[in-house]
GUVO-8132 format. One line per 8 residues: their letters; for each residue x, y, z of C-alpha. Coordinates in nm, 2 decimals, decimal comma. Layout:
BEGIN
A	X/Y/Z | ... $
% end
This chain:
BEGIN
XXXXXXXX	13,50/9,47/10,94 | 13,49/9,70/11,25 | 13,40/9,45/11,50 | 13,53/9,47/11,86 | 13,44/9,37/12,24 | 13,37/9,71/12,34 | 13,09/9,76/12,08 | 12,94/9,40/12,17 $
XXXXXXXX	12,95/9,51/12,52 | 12,78/9,82/12,43 | 12,50/9,63/12,22 | 12,44/9,34/12,55 | 12,37/9,63/12,75 | 12,10/9,71/12,49 | 11,96/9,37/12,50 | 11,94/9,40/12,86 $
XXXXXXXX	11,66/9,68/12,79 | 11,54/9,48/12,47 | 11,47/9,14/12,68 | 11,24/9,25/12,95 | 10,90/9,23/13,01 | 10,61/9,42/12,79 | 10,57/9,59/13,10 | 10,83/9,84/13,05 $
XXXXXXXX	10,63/10,00/12,74 | 10,42/10,19/12,96 | 10,76/10,36/13,11 | 10,89/10,42/12,74 | 10,54/10,63/12,69 | 10,70/10,89/12,95 | 10,91/11,06/12,65 | 11,04/11,29/12,59 $
XXXXXXXX	11,40/11,16/12,79 | 11,29/10,79/12,86 | 11,39/10,82/13,22 | 11,26/10,54/13,38 | 11,38/10,33/13,13 | 11,72/10,11/13,19 | 11,85/10,25/12,90 | 12,22/10,14/12,77 $
XXXXXXXX	12,52/10,39/12,86 | 12,52/10,68/12,58 | 12,80/10,72/12,37 | 13,05/11,03/12,48 | 13,32/11,17/12,33 | 13,51/10,90/12,52 | 13,42/10,63/12,34 | 13,31/10,70/11,98 $
XXXXXXXX	13,61/10,47/11,86 | 13,40/10,17/11,99 | 13,06/10,23/12,06 | 12,73/10,24/11,85 | 12,56/10,59/11,86 | 12,26/10,47/11,66 | 12,16/10,23/11,92 | 12,29/10,41/12,21 $
XXXXXXXX	12,21/10,74/12,13 | 12,02/10,83/11,82 | 11,74/10,54/11,84 | 11,65/10,62/12,23 | 11,64/11,01/12,13 | 11,40/10,95/11,82 | 11,18/10,72/12,00 | 11,04/10,99/12,22 $
XXXXXXXX	10,96/11,21/11,89 | 10,80/10,90/11,74 | 10,60/10,81/12,07 | 10,50/11,19/12,07 | 10,31/11,14/11,71 | 10,25/10,73/11,78 | 10,18/10,72/12,14 | 10,16/10,35/12,11 $
XXXXXXXX	10,41/10,31/11,82 | 10,17/10,13/11,61 | 10,08/10,40/11,37 | 10,29/10,19/11,12 | 10,31/10,40/10,79 | 10,42/10,76/11,01 | 10,66/10,51/11,21 | 10,83/10,36/10,88 $
XXXXXXXX	10,84/10,69/10,75 | 11,08/10,80/11,07 | 11,28/10,49/11,05 | 11,31/10,46/10,72 | 11,47/10,83/10,69 | 11,65/10,82/11,00 | 11,82/10,48/10,88 | 11,89/10,61/10,54 $
XXXXXXXX	12,07/10,89/10,66 | 12,28/10,67/10,85 | 12,36/10,43/10,53 | 12,44/10,74/10,30 | 12,63/10,90/10,57 | 12,88/10,61/10,60 | 12,90/10,50/10,27 | 13,19/10,67/10,17 $
XXXXXXXX	13,38/10,48/10,46 | 13,23/10,15/10,27 | 13,51/10,00/10,01 | 13,21/10,02/9,71 | 12,90/10,16/9,85 | 12,73/10,46/9,72 | 12,44/10,66/9,89 | 12,11/10,67/9,80 $
XXXXXXXX	12,08/11,02/9,78 | 12,43/11,10/9,79 | 12,74/11,04/9,60 | 13,03/11,11/9,81 | 13,39/11,03/9,70 | 13,52/10,76/9,90 | 13,71/10,79/10,16 | 13,98/10,54/10,35 $
XXXXXXXX	13,85/10,26/10,55 | 13,82/10,33/10,91 | 14,01/10,18/11,17 | 13,74/10,22/11,44 | 13,38/10,34/11,46 | 13,47/10,71/11,54 | 13,42/10,86/11,23 | 13,13/10,65/11,14 $
XXXXXXXX	12,94/10,76/11,47 | 13,01/11,12/11,37 | 12,91/11,10/11,03 | 12,58/10,92/11,13 | 12,51/11,15/11,46 | 12,53/11,45/11,23 | 12,31/11,28/10,94 | 12,05/11,19/11,22 $
XXXXXXXX	12,03/11,55/11,38 | 11,97/11,71/11,02 | 11,69/11,43/10,93 | 11,55/11,46/11,30 | 11,58/11,87/11,24 | 11,37/11,82/10,94 | 11,11/11,58/11,05 | 11,04/11,73/11,40 $
XXXXXXXX	11,16/12,06/11,38 | 10,99/12,15/11,67 | 11,23/11,96/11,89 | 11,55/12,11/11,75 | 11,70/12,17/12,09 | 11,63/11,74/12,19 | 11,86/11,69/11,87 | 12,11/11,94/11,93 $
XXXXXXXX	12,15/11,81/12,31 | 12,19/11,45/12,13 | 12,49/11,58/11,96 | 12,64/11,81/12,27 | 12,61/11,44/12,49 | 12,83/11,28/12,24 | 13,10/11,62/12,22 | 12,97/11,71/11,90 $
XXXXXXXX	12,90/12,05/11,82 | 12,53/12,10/11,70 | 12,58/12,43/11,53 | 12,88/12,30/11,31 | 12,67/12,32/10,95 | 12,97/12,21/10,75 | 12,92/11,99/10,43 | 13,30/11,98/10,40 $
XXXXXXXX	13,24/11,61/10,23 | 13,61/11,50/10,33 | 13,53/11,50/10,71 | 13,29/11,32/10,89 | 13,08/11,64/11,00 | 13,01/11,79/10,66 | 12,95/11,41/10,52 | 12,70/11,38/10,79 $
XXXXXXXX	12,53/11,71/10,73 | 12,55/11,66/10,34 | 12,36/11,31/10,34 | 12,14/11,42/10,60 | 12,03/11,70/10,40 | 12,02/11,52/10,08 | 11,82/11,20/10,23 | 11,54/11,51/10,37 $
XXXXXXXX	11,57/11,69/10,01 | 11,53/11,36/9,85 | 11,17/11,23/10,03 | 11,03/11,59/10,10 | 10,79/11,57/9,84 | 10,75/11,19/9,76 | 10,38/11,15/9,79 | 10,34/11,13/10,17 $
XXXXXXXX	10,25/11,46/10,20 | 10,53/11,56/10,49 | 10,52/11,89/10,44 | 10,14/11,94/10,43 | 10,16/12,09/10,09 | 10,01/11,84/9,85 | 9,70/11,91/9,69 | 9,79/12,29/9,62 $
XXXXXXXX	9,77/12,37/10,00 | 9,91/12,69/10,03 | 9,81/12,80/10,39 | 9,72/12,63/10,71 | 9,92/12,32/10,59 | 9,87/11,97/10,74 | 10,17/11,74/10,73 | 10,07/11,36/10,64 $
XXXXXXXX	9,69/11,48/10,59 | 9,52/11,29/10,33 | 9,52/11,47/9,97 | 9,36/11,18/9,78 | 8,95/11,26/9,91 | 8,93/10,92/10,04 | 8,57/10,84/10,20 | 8,47/10,51/10,37 $
XXXXXXXX	8,19/10,36/10,19 | 8,01/10,32/10,54 | 7,97/10,59/10,87 | 8,09/10,51/11,20 | 7,69/10,49/11,31 | 7,58/10,24/11,03 | 7,70/9,97/10,82 | 7,51/10,00/10,48 $
XXXXXXXX	7,79/9,78/10,29 | 7,87/9,49/10,53 | 8,16/9,36/10,28 | 8,37/9,74/10,33 | 8,52/9,89/10,60 | 8,34/10,08/10,88 | 8,53/10,36/11,09 | 8,54/10,30/11,44 $
XXXXXXXX	8,45/10,52/11,71 | 8,76/10,51/11,97 | 8,76/10,69/12,34 | 9,05/10,92/12,36 | 8,90/10,97/12,73 | 8,63/10,94/12,95 | 8,33/11,14/12,74 | 8,57/11,21/12,46 $
XXXXXXXX	8,54/11,02/12,16 | 8,65/11,02/11,80 | 8,56/10,87/11,47 | 8,85/10,68/11,29 | 9,00/10,82/10,97 | 9,21/10,60/10,70 | 9,55/10,68/10,81 | 9,77/10,82/10,53 $
XXXXXXXX	9,61/10,66/10,23 | 9,83/10,86/10,05 | 10,12/10,65/10,10 | 10,03/10,44/9,83 | 10,04/10,72/9,60 | 10,45/10,77/9,74 | 10,75/10,68/9,59 | 10,91/10,35/9,66 $
XXXXXXXX	11,27/10,28/9,68 | 11,31/9,94/9,53 | 11,04/9,94/9,26 | 10,87/10,14/9,01 | 10,49/10,08/9,11 | 10,30/9,94/9,38 | 10,04/9,80/9,09 | 10,31/9,54/9,04 $
XXXXXXXX	10,18/9,37/9,35 | 9,84/9,26/9,43 | 9,62/9,02/9,69 | 9,37/8,79/9,58 | 8,97/8,93/9,64 | 8,90/8,83/10,00 | 8,61/8,65/9,93 | 8,50/8,49/10,25 $
XXXXXXXX	8,45/8,88/10,34 | 8,20/8,95/10,08 | 7,82/8,94/10,21 | 7,69/8,74/9,89 | 7,91/8,46/10,01 | 7,69/8,46/10,29 | 7,79/8,11/10,43 | 8,17/8,20/10,43 $
XXXXXXXX	8,11/8,56/10,59 | 7,89/8,38/10,86 | 8,17/8,11/10,92 | 8,47/8,37/10,92 | 8,27/8,57/11,19 | 8,23/8,23/11,41 | 8,58/8,20/11,36 | 8,69/8,51/11,51 $
XXXXXXXX	8,44/8,46/11,84 | 8,58/8,13/11,89 | 8,91/8,28/11,86 | 8,85/8,55/12,08 | 8,66/8,31/12,32 | 8,97/8,10/12,35 | 9,23/8,34/12,38 | 9,57/8,23/12,60 $
XXXXXXXX	9,77/8,44/12,80 | 10,05/8,38/12,57 | 9,84/8,47/12,25 | 9,74/8,77/12,41 | 10,11/8,88/12,50 | 10,24/8,84/12,17 | 9,94/8,98/12,04 | 10,06/9,29/12,21 $
XXXXXXXX	10,43/9,25/12,13 | 10,33/9,25/11,75 | 10,13/9,57/11,78 | 10,41/9,76/11,92 | 10,67/9,77/11,59 | 10,96/9,94/11,76 | 10,93/9,70/12,02 | 10,91/9,38/11,81 $
XXXXXXXX	11,05/9,45/11,48 | 11,30/9,69/11,60 | 11,46/9,51/11,85 | 11,43/9,20/11,74 | 11,70/9,38/11,45 | 11,94/9,47/11,75 | 11,92/9,18/11,92 | 12,02/8,97/11,59 $
XXXXXXXX	12,29/9,20/11,50 | 12,45/9,15/11,83 | 12,39/8,78/11,85 | 12,54/8,76/11,52 | 12,84/8,95/11,55 | 12,78/9,24/11,30 | 12,98/9,53/11,29 | 12,90/9,89/11,33 $
XXXXXXXX	12,88/9,91/10,96 | 12,68/9,60/10,91 | 12,43/9,69/11,12 | 12,36/10,01/10,99 | 12,34/9,86/10,66 | 12,06/9,56/10,78 | 11,87/9,84/11,00 | 11,82/10,03/10,67 $
XXXXXXXX	11,76/9,74/10,46 | 11,48/9,62/10,71 | 11,33/9,93/10,74 | 11,32/10,01/10,35 | 11,17/9,68/10,28 | 10,90/9,75/10,52 | 10,87/10,11/10,41 | 10,81/9,99/10,03 $
XXXXXXXX	10,56/9,72/10,16 | 10,34/9,98/10,34 | 10,32/10,15/10,01 | 10,17/9,86/9,82 | 9,96/9,73/10,12 | 9,78/10,03/10,15 | 9,71/10,04/9,79 | 9,56/9,67/9,82 $
XXXXXXXX	9,39/9,84/10,16 | 9,19/10,09/9,97 | 9,13/9,87/9,67 | 8,96/9,60/9,86 | 8,83/9,85/10,14 | 8,76/9,55/10,34 | 8,57/9,50/10,67 | 8,66/9,52/11,00 $
XXXXXXXX	8,59/9,19/11,23 | 8,43/9,43/11,49 | 8,19/9,51/11,23 | 8,10/9,21/11,06 | 8,03/9,03/11,43 | 7,78/9,28/11,49 | 7,61/9,29/11,18 | 7,55/8,90/11,18 $
XXXXXXXX	7,46/8,87/11,56 | 7,34/9,19/11,64 | 7,22/9,23/12,00 | 7,25/8,82/12,06 | 7,45/8,69/12,31 | 7,79/8,55/12,23 | 8,06/8,35/12,35 | 8,41/8,58/12,38 $
XXXXXXXX	8,65/8,79/12,58 | 8,42/9,04/12,78 | 8,70/9,31/12,85 | 8,98/9,39/13,11 | 8,93/9,12/13,38 | 8,64/8,94/13,25 | 8,76/8,66/13,08 | 8,53/8,46/12,86 $
XXXXXXXX	8,16/8,53/12,88 | 7,87/8,40/12,74 | 7,61/8,65/12,75 | 7,80/8,92/12,54 | 7,56/9,12/12,34 | 7,78/9,08/11,99 | 7,67/9,45/11,96 | 7,92/9,50/12,24 $
XXXXXXXX	8,21/9,24/12,08 | 8,54/9,43/12,13 | 8,86/9,28/11,97 | 9,16/9,22/12,24 | 9,39/9,47/12,04 | 9,27/9,84/11,95 | 9,14/9,82/11,62 | 9,38/9,99/11,35 $
XXXXXXXX	9,27/10,32/11,16 | 9,25/10,15/10,80 | 9,07/9,87/10,59 | 9,11/9,53/10,68 | 9,26/9,33/10,39 | 9,58/9,26/10,35 | 9,70/9,24/10,70 | 9,99/9,53/10,74 $
XXXXXXXX	10,12/9,40/11,02 | 10,16/9,06/10,88 | 10,33/9,20/10,58 | 10,59/9,40/10,78 | 10,70/9,11/10,99 | 10,74/8,92/10,67 | 10,94/9,15/10,50 | 11,17/9,21/10,82 $
XXXXXXXX	11,19/8,79/10,83 | 11,32/8,77/10,48 | 11,54/9,08/10,47 | 11,70/8,90/10,77 | 11,71/8,57/10,62 | 11,88/8,74/10,34 | 12,11/8,97/10,48 | 12,21/8,76/10,81 $
XXXXXXXX	12,50/8,51/10,83 | 12,31/8,28/11,02 | 12,00/8,29/10,76 | 11,67/8,21/10,94 | 11,81/8,18/11,28 | 11,68/8,40/11,57 | 11,71/8,25/11,91 | 11,52/8,57/12,03 $
XXXXXXXX	11,34/8,56/12,38 | 11,12/8,82/12,54 | 11,00/8,80/12,86 | 10,63/8,89/12,98 | 10,64/8,92/13,35 | 10,30/8,84/13,57 | 10,09/9,10/13,52 | 10,27/9,29/13,26 $
XXXXXXXX	9,99/9,36/13,00 | 9,92/9,67/12,87 | 9,58/9,59/12,78 | 9,48/9,38/13,14 | 9,79/9,53/13,36 | 9,82/9,32/13,66 | 9,57/9,05/13,55 | 9,77/8,90/13,23 $
XXXXXXXX	9,97/8,70/13,19 | 9,89/8,50/13,51 | 10,25/8,38/13,53 | 10,56/8,51/13,43 | 10,58/8,37/13,04 | 10,94/8,34/12,80 | 10,81/8,42/12,44 | 11,06/8,25/12,26 $
XXXXXXXX	11,12/8,26/11,87 | 11,38/8,04/11,72 | 11,37/8,11/11,40 | 11,29/8,47/11,17 | 11,00/8,18/11,02 | 10,88/8,18/11,38 | 10,86/8,54/11,44 | 10,68/8,57/11,12 $
XXXXXXXX	10,42/8,36/11,17 | 10,37/8,44/11,50 | 10,32/8,78/11,43 | 10,09/8,71/11,15 | 9,89/8,49/11,40 | 9,89/8,77/11,68 | 9,65/8,96/11,45 | 9,39/8,71/11,40 $
XXXXXXXX	9,42/8,63/11,81 | 9,39/9,01/11,88 | 9,05/9,00/11,67 | 9,17/9,26/11,46 | 9,22/9,05/11,12 | 9,03/8,74/10,97 | 9,26/8,49/10,89 | 9,28/8,51/10,50 $
XXXXXXXX	9,45/8,86/10,57 | 9,76/8,73/10,70 | 9,89/8,52/10,40 | 9,80/8,77/10,17 | 10,02/9,02/10,33 | 10,27/8,80/10,42 | 10,28/8,70/10,03 | 10,34/9,09/9,95 $
XXXXXXXX	10,58/9,20/10,19 | 10,84/8,90/10,11 | 10,82/8,96/9,75 | 10,91/9,31/9,82 | 11,17/9,22/10,09 | 11,38/9,02/9,78 | 11,32/9,35/9,55 | 11,46/9,60/9,84 $
XXXXXXXX	11,73/9,34/9,92 | 11,83/9,35/9,55 | 11,83/9,72/9,59 | 12,05/9,71/9,85 | 12,30/9,52/9,67 | 12,30/9,75/9,39 | 12,39/10,04/9,61 | 12,65/9,86/9,81 $
XXX	12,82/9,75/9,46 | 12,82/10,16/9,39 | 12,56/10,14/9,15 $
% end
């Protein structure tokens, strides 16, 4: 396959970006150009034969647009929507150069396997341009510049499928068309919305059982009130509940996947309900710096899941073609997992820890994390208790993050030549916390994940450490993520076999 020393050097330069403290996340939010981030050198017209345009050009450019929609890259359903369509376009655009593969949304006549990376880079770059222009049309000048930096003409709209440019344009268009009306409401036209369209808006008429101001049903999800900036607050809305109706890649219906009823979150099961609340408070009171930094890392899906995949691809010597297949597989598996998880979140509509803590103990003092720089305090009114991580805009059960990490880890074990081996280290330098900047961690830490299993376990546990999930939510999410990962892998194998 197309493995070469230059490609490996390029990926190692990427790892220089990946293996940095979490503090660089603040810099990454200075998009659109990520000017303060030590990014790898971009591919140019001079090195398309050996570089990886997906990692070196497309991902940094796309990250800016994703951060614009989700500043912390933790609105998982939206982030996965973007990354899955982008990586799908890479896969479809390079399928004609593979000995047997067939695109998901295009079936282009097979071409000779290339001797270097040029044709693959050109095809995937034009496909990315097409998809990104469809997802973020207001940033079309950015996507034009992305191609121009590689010596490619952004105005070449050829769909001649005997050329890399034409293949990229055609494959990208077919991916966009194939997913435009898949139920996610990308165009804002679902529910008969003819005018004033709202992309990705809910058209399912979901209404929470509780208001942000009163917990009438203690077992049910309550929207939180969040501060956008001093003096300006907003009430949460269930983010993209319609993804539960979105068409998956690798299975027929999300009804095939279910999670156990979260009995400990039922108020009629009062002793267990209280015990679960006490577990949350105990975890909050005993948070370590390592737990805090892992919670922050896994809350940022691009920096945890995305960068771990790039690290694994380099450390295990994947070719550019193999990297494209691997990245599409992991994103597609997580996207399909999100569909089933959101169906379950709506079905259970389960209470978050912050609501349960306040309901049980009201204004009584509790021992817990007291906020930025406060450490553990023993006189915190329960009505003021807050999780270490910001609480997400959707019901608690099952854990979405745990499910995504499980899907990612399982597909990695299935695809990668070294299976469960990972060996990934993320330095967390002193004071680099985004939540407690300048304070946490007190000393330099090195977050080490020897295996995908340890990565998956820490990811799930981090949601409990962060105070945004009860413990039963983690295995419930992981089970669905692993099951769908295996479905996604079988779907991937069928496409690689030309089916």
